[in-house]
LUMFI-526706 format. One record per residue (C-alpha): x, y, z. Coordinates in steps of 0.25 Angstrom, whole numbers, padded with zeros to 4 digits, always signed. Each point is the difference from the previous one (the first is absolute). Layout:
<pts>
XYZ
...
</pts>
This chain:
<pts>
+0067-0267-0030
-0001+0000+0012
-0003-0015+0007
-0007+0001+0012
-0011+0012-0001
-0006+0008-0009
-0004+0012+0008
+0013+0012+0000
+0002+0009+0008
+0007+0012-0003
+0008+0007+0010
+0008+0008-0009
-0011+0004-0013
+0004+0004-0013
-0010+0002-0011
+0011-0007-0009
-0001-0012+0009
-0014-0002-0004
+0004+0003-0016
+0011-0012+0003
-0010-0010+0005
-0009+0004-0011
+0009-0004-0009
+0003-0012+0005
-0014-0004+0001
-0002+0001+0014
-0012+0010+0000
-0011-0011-0006
-0008-0002+0012
+0009-0012+0006
+0008+0012+0011
-0004+0011+0008
+0009+0010+0004
-0001+0009+0013
+0006+0014+0001
+0000+0008+0011
-0003+0015-0003
-0004+0006+0015
-0003+0015-0005
-0004-0003-0014
+0010+0008-0006
+0007-0011-0009
-0009-0010-0007
-0012+0008+0004
+0008+0014-0002
-0005+0008-0012
+0009-0008-0009
+0000-0014+0004
+0000-0008-0012
-0001+0011-0008
+0014+0005-0002
-0002+0006-0013
+0011-0008-0008
+0001-0013-0009
-0003-0009+0012
-0014+0005+0003
-0008-0011-0011
+0007-0011+0009
-0001+0005+0013
-0015+0004-0002
-0002-0016-0002
+0011-0002+0012
-0006+0005+0010
-0014-0008+0000
+0009-0010+0008
+0003+0011+0009
-0007+0002+0014
+0004+0011+0008
+0001+0003+0015
-0002+0012+0005
-0006+0008+0015
-0015+0003-0002
-0003+0015-0004
-0006+0006+0009
+0001+0016-0005
-0013+0002-0004
-0007-0007+0014
-0006+0011+0007
+0010-0001+0012
+0011+0002-0006
-0006+0013-0010
-0003+0005+0014
+0013-0002+0005
+0007+0004-0013
-0010+0014+0000
+0004+0003+0016
+0016-0003-0003
-0003+0011-0014
-0007+0010+0008
+0009+0000+0012
+0013+0002-0010
-0009+0012-0006
+0000+0008+0013
+0013-0004+0008
+0008-0003-0014
-0006+0010-0011
+0012-0002-0010
+0002-0016+0000
-0006-0008-0008
-0007-0012+0007
+0003-0015-0005
-0009-0011+0005
+0005-0015-0002
-0001-0014+0007
+0012+0003+0009
-0006+0013+0006
-0013-0008+0004
+0009-0010+0006
+0006+0010+0008
-0012+0005+0005
-0006-0011+0003
+0011-0005+0008
-0001+0013+0010
-0013+0000+0000
+0003-0015+0005
+0009+0006+0011
-0010+0008+0005
-0011-0009+0002
+0009-0009+0009
+0005+0012+0007
-0015+0003+0002
-0004-0013+0005
+0012+0001+0009
-0003+0012+0006
-0013-0003+0003
+0005-0012+0009
+0004+0012+0006
+0015-0006-0003
+0013+0006-0003
+0007+0002-0014
+0014-0002+0004
+0011-0010-0003
-0004-0009+0012
-0014-0004-0008
+0005-0001-0015
-0005-0013+0000
-0015+0002+0003
+0001+0011-0009
+0006-0008-0010
-0011-0011+0003
-0012+0008-0003
+0003+0001-0014
+0001-0014-0003
-0013-0008-0004
-0009+0013-0002
-0008+0007-0012
-0002+0014-0002
-0004+0009-0012
+0010+0006-0006
+0004+0010-0012
+0004-0013-0009
-0013-0008+0005
-0002-0009+0011
+0014-0002+0006
+0003-0014+0008
+0011-0002+0007
+0001-0016+0000
+0004-0006+0016
+0015+0001-0004
+0000+0014-0003
+0000+0000-0014
-0010+0005-0009
-0010-0007-0009
-0001+0009-0012
-0012+0000-0011
+0006-0005-0015
-0005+0000-0012
+0003-0010-0013
+0000+0006-0013
-0005-0007-0012
+0003+0005-0015
-0014+0000-0008
-0002-0003-0015
+0002+0014-0001
+0012+0002+0004
-0002+0006+0013
+0004-0004+0013
-0013+0000+0010
-0004-0007+0014
-0002-0013+0000
-0001-0004+0015
+0003+0008+0014
+0007-0005+0011
-0005+0008+0014
+0009-0003+0013
-0011+0005+0010
-0012-0009-0006
+0000-0007+0011
+0012-0002+0012
-0006-0013+0004
+0004-0006-0012
+0016-0002-0003
-0001+0003-0014
-0003+0011-0010
-0015+0001-0004
-0001+0007-0012
-0013+0005-0011
+0001-0006-0014
-0003+0010-0011
+0000-0006-0013
+0006-0014-0004
+0015-0001-0004
+0001+0000-0015
+0008-0014-0004
+0012+0001-0013
-0006-0014-0005
-0012-0004-0008
-0009-0006+0011
+0001+0013+0010
+0004-0008+0012
+0011+0000+0008
+0014-0009-0003
+0001-0015+0005
+0008-0001+0014
+0007-0010-0011
+0000-0001-0015
-0009-0014-0005
+0015-0004-0006
+0008+0005+0011
+0010+0011+0003
+0010-0007-0010
-0011-0007-0009
+0002-0012+0003
-0012-0006+0006
-0006-0013-0004
-0011+0005-0004
+0006+0009-0011
+0008-0013-0006
-0009-0003-0014
+0012-0009-0005
-0011-0014+0003
-0011+0007-0007
-0005-0007-0014
-0002+0004-0015
-0012+0003+0000
-0004+0007+0012
+0013+0010-0008
-0006+0001-0013
-0016+0002+0007
+0007+0012+0007
+0007+0004-0011
-0011+0001-0010
-0009+0007+0010
+0010+0009+0004
+0001+0004-0017
-0015+0000+0000
+0000+0009+0010
+0012+0008-0001
-0007+0003-0017
-0012+0006+0008
+0009+0007+0009
+0008+0006-0010
-0012+0007-0006
-0005+0004+0013
+0014+0006+0002
+0000+0008-0012
-0011+0006+0000
+0003+0005+0015
+0016+0003-0007
-0008+0008-0010
-0009+0007+0010
+0011+0003+0010
+0008+0007-0011
-0010+0010-0003
-0004+0001+0014
+0016+0005+0001
-0003+0011-0009
-0008+0005+0012
+0012+0000+0009
-0001+0015-0001
-0013+0000+0008
+0000+0006+0013
-0008+0008+0011
+0000+0014+0004
+0006-0005+0013
+0011-0004-0008
+0004+0013-0005
+0008+0007+0014
-0004+0014+0001
-0001+0006-0011
+0000+0015+0002
-0013+0003-0008
+0002+0015-0002
-0008-0003-0016
+0002+0012-0008
+0001+0012+0009
+0012-0007+0008
+0008-0001-0012
+0007+0011+0000
+0006-0005+0014
+0005-0013-0006
+0008+0010-0010
+0005+0008+0012
+0006-0012+0005
+0008-0002-0012
+0007+0013+0003
-0009+0008-0009
-0009+0013-0001
-0012-0002-0008
-0005+0013-0008
-0012+0009+0005
-0006-0006-0015
+0001-0015+0003
-0005+0003+0015
-0014+0005-0006
+0001-0010-0010
+0000-0011+0012
-0011+0009+0008
-0007+0002-0013
+0002-0012-0010
+0000-0011+0009
+0001-0013-0008
-0012-0006-0001
+0003-0014+0000
+0013-0008+0009
+0007+0007+0009
+0015-0002+0001
+0004-0003+0016
+0014-0007+0002
-0001-0013+0011
+0006-0012+0003
-0008-0014-0004
+0006-0013+0005
+0012+0007+0004
+0003+0005-0012
-0002+0014-0005
-0010+0003-0009
-0007+0012-0007
-0014-0001+0002
-0011+0005-0009
-0014+0001+0007
-0011-0004-0009
-0014+0009-0001
-0008-0014+0003
-0005-0006+0011
+0003-0014-0003
+0005-0013-0009
-0007-0010-0003
+0011-0011-0002
-0004-0009-0013
+0006-0006-0010
+0000+0011-0009
+0009+0009+0011
+0011-0013-0001
+0001+0002-0014
+0003+0014+0002
+0010-0002+0009
+0006-0011-0007
+0000+0010-0012
+0006+0011+0008
+0011-0007+0007
+0004-0007-0014
+0005+0013-0005
+0015+0002+0006
+0007+0013-0003
+0010+0008+0005
-0010+0012-0003
-0014-0006+0005
-0001+0002+0015
+0000-0014+0006
-0014-0005+0007
+0003-0004+0013
-0013-0002+0009
-0016+0002-0002
-0010+0004+0010
-0014-0004-0004
-0008+0005+0011
-0008+0004+0009
+0008+0011+0006
+0008+0006-0011
+0002-0006-0016
+0014+0003-0003
+0012-0005-0009
+0014+0001+0004
+0012+0000-0007
+0015-0001+0001
+0004+0012+0009
+0007+0013-0006
+0006+0010+0006
-0002+0012-0008
-0015-0001+0000
-0008+0004-0012
+0005+0006-0012
-0011+0012+0003
+0004+0002+0013
+0016+0000-0006
-0006+0012-0011
-0005+0006+0014
+0012+0000+0007
+0008+0014-0002
+0012-0002+0006
+0001-0012-0008
+0009+0005-0012
-0005-0010-0013
+0009+0001-0012
-0003-0005-0014
+0009-0012+0003
-0009-0003+0009
-0014+0004-0005
+0005-0009-0013
+0004-0012+0011
-0014+0002+0005
-0008+0001-0012
+0008-0011-0008
-0002-0009+0012
-0016+0003-0003
-0001-0004-0013
+0008-0013+0003
-0009-0003+0010
-0013+0004-0008
+0007-0010-0009
+0000-0011+0008
-0014+0002+0004
-0005+0000-0014
+0007-0010-0004
-0005-0011+0010
-0015-0005+0000
-0006+0013+0007
+0003+0007-0013
-0002+0014+0005
+0003+0008+0013
-0012+0007+0001
+0001+0010+0012
+0015+0005-0002
+0002+0013+0009
+0012+0007+0006
-0003-0006+0013
+0001-0014-0005
+0012+0001-0004
+0010-0003+0011
+0015+0002+0002
+0009-0007+0009
+0013+0000+0006
+0008+0002-0011
-0008+0010-0009
-0007-0011-0009
-0013+0002-0004
-0011-0012+0003
-0015+0000-0006
-0009-0005+0010
-0016+0000+0000
-0001-0010-0013
-0009-0012+0001
-0011-0004+0010
-0011+0008-0003
-0007-0008+0011
+0006+0008+0009
+0002+0015-0007
-0013-0001-0008
-0006+0014+0003
-0012-0004+0007
-0008+0014+0002
-0008+0006-0009
+0004+0010-0010
+0000+0014+0007
+0005+0013-0004
+0007+0005+0014
+0013+0006+0001
+0007-0014+0006
-0005-0009-0010
+0002+0010-0013
+0014+0003+0005
+0003-0016-0002
-0004+0000-0012
+0010+0010-0004
+0008-0012-0008
-0011-0006-0007
-0003+0001-0015
-0009+0008-0005
-0008-0012-0008
+0001-0008+0012
-0007+0013+0007
-0012-0003-0009
-0004-0014+0005
-0001-0007+0012
+0013-0004+0005
+0006-0014-0003
+0014-0006-0002
+0005+0010-0008
+0010-0001-0012
+0015+0001-0004
-0004+0014-0007
-0005+0005+0012
+0011-0003+0007
+0009+0008-0009
-0009+0011+0003
+0002+0000+0015
+0017-0003-0003
-0003+0013-0006
-0006+0008+0013
+0009-0006+0007
+0011+0007-0011
-0004+0012+0002
-0002-0001+0016
+0018-0005-0003
+0002+0012-0009
-0007+0011+0008
+0001-0006+0013
-0017+0004+0003
-0011-0006+0000
-0009-0004-0010
-0005+0012-0009
+0007+0008+0013
+0002+0011-0010
-0016+0002-0002
-0006+0007+0012
-0012-0010-0001
-0007-0010+0009
+0001-0015-0002
-0015+0001-0006
+0001+0012-0008
+0011-0008-0007
-0007-0016-0002
-0011+0007-0004
+0008+0008-0011
+0008-0014-0003
-0015-0005-0001
-0003+0010-0011
+0002-0004-0015
+0003+0015-0003
+0012-0001+0010
+0007-0008-0006
+0013+0007-0001
+0000+0002+0016
+0011-0006+0006
+0009+0007+0010
+0011+0010-0003
+0016-0005-0002
+0011+0010+0000
+0010-0006-0012
+0010+0008+0007
+0001-0009+0012
+0003-0013-0005
+0006-0006-0014
-0008+0004-0012
-0001-0015-0004
-0008+0000+0013
-0008+0011-0002
-0005-0007-0013
-0001-0014+0006
-0010+0006+0010
-0010+0005-0010
+0000-0012-0008
-0003-0008+0013
-0012+0009+0003
-0006+0000-0014
-0014+0001-0001
-0002-0011-0009
+0006-0013+0006
+0004-0006-0013
+0009+0011-0001
+0010-0003+0012
+0011-0006-0001
+0002-0015+0007
+0009-0002+0012
+0010-0008-0011
+0001+0014-0006
+0001+0009+0013
+0011-0008+0004
+0009+0002-0013
-0004+0015+0001
+0005+0000+0015
+0014-0008-0003
+0002+0012-0013
-0003+0012+0010
+0007-0004+0010
+0012-0002-0011
-0003+0011-0003
+0002+0009+0011
+0013-0006+0004
-0004-0010+0011
+0004-0013-0004
+0012+0001+0011
+0002-0014+0007
-0009-0006+0008
+0010+0001+0012
+0004+0015-0004
-0015+0003-0001
-0003-0004+0014
+0012+0006+0008
-0003+0014-0006
-0013-0003+0004
+0002-0003+0013
+0010+0012+0001
-0011+0008-0002
-0009-0002+0008
+0009-0004+0013
+0003+0017-0001
-0013+0001-0001
-0004-0008+0011
+0013+0006+0009
-0007+0014-0002
-0012-0005+0004
+0007-0008+0013
+0007+0014+0003
-0011+0009-0001
-0009-0010+0010
+0012+0000+0009
+0002+0015+0000
-0016+0002+0002
+0001-0012+0012
+0013+0009+0008
-0009+0013-0001
-0011-0007+0005
+0009-0009+0011
+0005+0014+0005
-0014+0008+0002
-0006-0012+0008
+0013+0000+0010
+0000+0016+0001
-0015-0004+0003
+0004-0010+0009
+0009+0006+0007
-0009+0014+0003
-0008-0011+0007
+0007-0009+0007
+0015+0000+0005
+0014-0001-0008
+0002-0013+0007
-0014-0007+0001
+0000+0004-0015
+0014-0006-0003
-0006-0015+0009
-0014-0001-0010
+0010+0002-0013
+0008-0011+0004
-0011-0007+0003
+0000-0003+0014
-0010+0003+0011
-0001+0012+0010
+0000-0005+0014
-0002+0006+0012
+0012+0008+0005
+0005+0006+0014
+0008+0011+0003
+0006+0003+0013
-0001+0015+0000
-0006+0011-0008
-0006+0012+0001
-0014+0003-0005
-0006+0015-0002
-0014+0003-0003
-0005+0015-0005
-0017+0005+0002
-0005+0011-0005
-0006+0009+0011
-0016+0001+0001
+0001-0006-0017
-0015-0004+0004
-0005+0014+0003
+0009+0004-0012
-0006-0012-0010
-0014+0005+0003
+0003+0015-0006
+0006-0003-0011
-0006-0009-0012
+0006-0014-0003
+0010+0005-0012
+0004+0011+0010
+0003-0011+0009
+0007-0010-0010
+0010+0014-0004
+0002+0001+0014
+0006-0014+0004
+0006-0002-0014
+0008+0016+0001
+0005-0005+0015
+0004-0013-0002
+0008+0001-0014
+0008+0011+0010
+0002-0010+0012
+0004-0011-0014
+0010+0008-0003
+0005+0003+0013
+0000-0013+0003
+0010-0004-0011
+0011+0007+0007
-0001-0008+0011
+0003-0015+0004
-0015-0003+0001
-0010-0007-0006
-0015+0005-0002
-0010-0013+0005
-0014+0006-0003
-0007+0012-0001
-0015-0001+0009
-0009+0011-0005
+0008+0012+0006
+0010-0010+0009
+0012-0002-0006
+0009-0011+0005
+0015-0002-0001
+0013-0009+0007
+0013+0001-0002
+0008-0014+0003
-0010-0008-0009
+0000-0006-0011
+0015+0003-0002
+0007-0001+0014
+0010+0012+0003
+0004-0003+0015
-0004+0008+0011
+0000+0013-0009
-0016+0000-0002
-0002+0008+0013
+0008+0012-0007
-0005-0001-0014
-0015+0000+0004
+0002+0012+0011
+0008+0007-0013
-0013-0003-0009
-0009+0007+0012
+0008+0011+0003
+0000+0003-0018
-0013-0005-0002
-0006+0010+0012
+0009+0013-0007
-0006-0005-0014
-0015+0000+0007
+0002+0014+0003
+0002+0005-0013
-0010-0008-0005
-0013+0005-0007
-0012-0004-0001
-0005+0001-0015
-0015+0005+0003
+0003+0007+0013
+0013+0006-0003
+0000+0009+0014
-0003-0010+0010
+0014-0009+0006
-0001-0015-0001
+0001-0006+0013
+0004-0015+0004
+0005-0007+0011
+0013-0010+0000
+0004-0012+0007
+0010-0012+0000
+0004-0011+0009
+0012-0010-0002
-0001-0015+0003
-0003-0013-0006
-0008-0005-0013
-0005-0010-0009
+0000+0003-0014
-0008-0007-0012
-0009+0000-0011
-0014-0001+0000
-0009-0003-0012
+0002-0006-0013
-0009+0010-0007
+0006+0013+0001
+0009-0006+0010
+0004+0009+0013
+0014+0002+0007
-0005+0001+0017
+0006+0001+0012
-0005-0006+0012
+0002+0002+0016
+0000+0007+0011
+0009+0009-0004
-0009+0005-0012
-0011+0002+0010
+0009+0008+0011
+0005+0009-0013
-0013+0004-0004
-0004+0003+0015
+0011+0010-0002
-0007+0007-0010
-0013-0001+0005
+0004+0008+0014
+0010+0009-0006
-0003+0014-0002
-0002+0009-0013
+0012+0002-0005
+0009-0006+0008
+0006-0013-0001
-0001-0011+0012
+0010-0012+0001
+0001-0012+0011
+0013+0000+0010
+0005-0013-0009
+0000+0007-0012
+0007+0013+0007
+0011-0008+0006
+0003-0008-0012
-0001+0014-0009
+0011+0007+0011
+0010-0009-0003
+0001+0002-0014
-0002+0016+0002
-0002+0014+0008
-0017+0002+0000
-0007+0011+0009
-0010-0008+0007
-0008+0000+0012
-0007-0008+0008
-0015+0001+0001
-0007+0004+0014
-0010-0012+0000
+0003-0015-0005
-0009-0004-0012
-0010-0011+0004
+0001-0010-0012
-0008-0010+0006
-0008-0003+0014
+0013-0006+0005
+0010+0008-0006
+0006+0014+0000
+0013+0005-0006
+0008+0012+0002
+0001+0008-0013
+0010+0013-0007
-0004+0010-0007
+0011+0002-0014
+0001+0013-0002
+0013+0000-0008
+0014-0006-0004
+0013+0008+0007
+0011+0001-0008
+0010-0009+0003
</pts>
C-alpha cells in the first residue's frame, strides 16, 4: 500500500505489474497508473494486454486503471503522407532494389535538416556568411520558432528544445485503447505550457466513473478520524444492518437474473465479425485444388473437373486466423443471421458436444459481410480434398481409421440433443495434423439451412449427391439418422474407390438426382468394386444405402462391423506401430514429391540463368543473383569497335522485310561465332550496326586493343566469303572502326534491362566506323599506339585527319593485317 500517493508512474512497464496490482486490490479505482509507450509498440501494440495466455482475463480488468502517454500519431495527416510519398518515389527512382521503411525517426531527421536549411537561408538572406565565426548567430535562428514539418507543426522553444505533440490513450469498455486527449507543443507559443484537445472523456475504473481523490477519505493508511465508527450507537447499527439485508435480498434477486443472463450470453463469446477473420484466402471451390497442392499433393484431372463442374453449393472451406487462432472457415450461403434466443440455444447445444472426432466450434460471423462458421484448424483439409490427392497414398490402415472416426463423431452427435447431423458429406469431414477425422457442419440450422429455392442447376444438384432419396422428394428439413447412414455410405464409396459420388457413371448431377427421385429407380446407386476393399466393407456399404430407411443399420451396428472387418484384415496392431508405419509411408511419398519439385526447380533455374547470361554480362548476372544493386563502373582503358553494312538502306528497299531479317540473322550469327574466339563482349546491335568492346565488363589490362584488331581482321575475312541468301551473286560490304579510351558501364532499365557503355570513347568509335571506307578498318591513334605494344600490325596513316566535331580532329590509321611475329 502506498502511503503518500494514489498515482503511480511506471518507468519499467510489464503486463504482470498490472496483474499483480489487481490481485492486491489496487485497481478498484482508487489508484491510477501512468505508463509511457513512446511509439505505440508495447502497450498499444498488436498484443497489448492480450498475450493469449492464462492471465488475459485478469490483465483486461487490470488495464482499466492504466493510462498511456505516447507521441501523437501523425501518420495519416496530409503533410506526413506527402513526405512519405516523396521518399518512396525518390527511393524507387534511385534505389529500386531498396525497401523503404518510414517511422518517426526518419521524419524527425527530415525535420532537423529542414530546420537547418531554413536557418541557413535566413542567414544568407542577411548577406551573412556561414562559418565558424557566426555559429552562434546560426544556432540562434533555431530557437523560439515554429515551422511546418513532416511530423506536423514543429515548435522549438527559447532554449532550443522541441516541444513534441503527445497523446493520452485510455482503455475503452470494448478492450481497445483509444485517444482521449492530444497535447500540442505548437498551439500558441505565447503560453509556456502545452495546449490540448480532449477527444473523449477518460474512463475511470470505479463505479462513479470519476478521478480518484487526491487523498482517500479515510487517509492513505485508513486511520482518519472520519472513518472511526466506534462511537456510533447500537440502534443506528441495527437499522443499517436491517436496511442492508433488505437491499441485499433485492440485489441478490437482481444479481441472479443478471448472472443467468450473462451465463447465456457467455455462450455467444464465439460470435465475432468478419473483420476479426485475418485475411482468409477466399478462393471458394475452384481454388481448393491449390490448397491441396500446398500440402504437397497433386489433384487428379477427374477431381479438378469435379471442382469446376460440381462446385459445392453450400458452405465453402478456407483457412484463416480468428482472434489470433488458426481456424477452418466454412462460408455459408446466407446474407445475415439474426441473433436471438433461438440462435443462443443452437450455439449452446453445439458447444456442449465434446468429442475427439467432432470439430470444435471456435467462432461465428453473422454478417452482414459474410456468414461463416469457424472450427478448429485441421492441417490436412477435408476428406474430399485428401481423397482427391493422387500423390497421397492411402492404405486401409488409414482408411479404417478415418471411417471409424466418422462413425464415432456421428455417434457423439446423434446421442446429443441434435439427434442427427442432416448434412453429412466428405467435405465436412476434416483431417487434422495427426490424421484424426473430425465431423463438422453439425447443428446451427440458422447458419447452415438452405435459403435459396430448390433448382435443378448442376451446382445445386451436385450438393445433393450425399442426400438420401427419401429426403429428395420432400422439402428440406433437419434430416434423419437414417439419412446420415445413407450419407455415410456415399462417403464409404468415395473412400473405397477414391472417386467422386457416382463417379463411375458418365451422368450429370441433374440426371443422377432425377433418377434418385423416381420411385422406379430404387436400385440406382454408385458402383463399388468389391476387390478394392475388404468384403465386410463392401457389404456394409450396400446395407447403408438400402432404399428402405428402416433396413439401414444403426450407427452402433456399423461400429461393430468396422471392428470385425478391421480384425479380419489384420490391422489390429498397436496405435504406435500403426502410426509409425503410416508416417514412414507418408514420409517416403513426400520425399519423392520434394525431390521431384526440387529437380524441376533446378532445371528452370538453369534455363533462367542461361537466358540471363545471354542478355547481360556474367559479372552483372552474378551481382543480381547475390541480390546486389548493379552500380555504374568506370574503366580507364577499353577498346570499342563498330561495324556497319554499306548501302544498307538501298539494300533494304530492294528486299522484303523477311529477307532483311534473314540477312541480318545470318550475318550476326557469323559475327557471334567469331566473337567467341576472342576476349571481347557483344554490347548491342542497332539495325545493321554491330557494337563490340574488349576490356569491359571483364578487365584484361592493355590487351583489349590487340583483341579488337584481331577480331576486326577476322570479321573482314569472314565477310569476304559471306553469301547473301536472296542475292548470292552480290558481295556484302561493311565499314569497320575502333577507338581506345575510357568508358562508364551500367545496367539501364528494370523491364528488359540493357548493359550500356557511355562516354566520348563510344562516340569516337562510332565516328571511326562512319568515316571508314568499304571493307576497310579504321582505328584511332590511341588504338594504334596501344596495339603496337602487343604485336606487329601493318598499319598506314590516313592522309587527312578525321573531324570528330567542330573543335576536334584526330589522326587515324588503316589496319591492313597482322604481321608474323
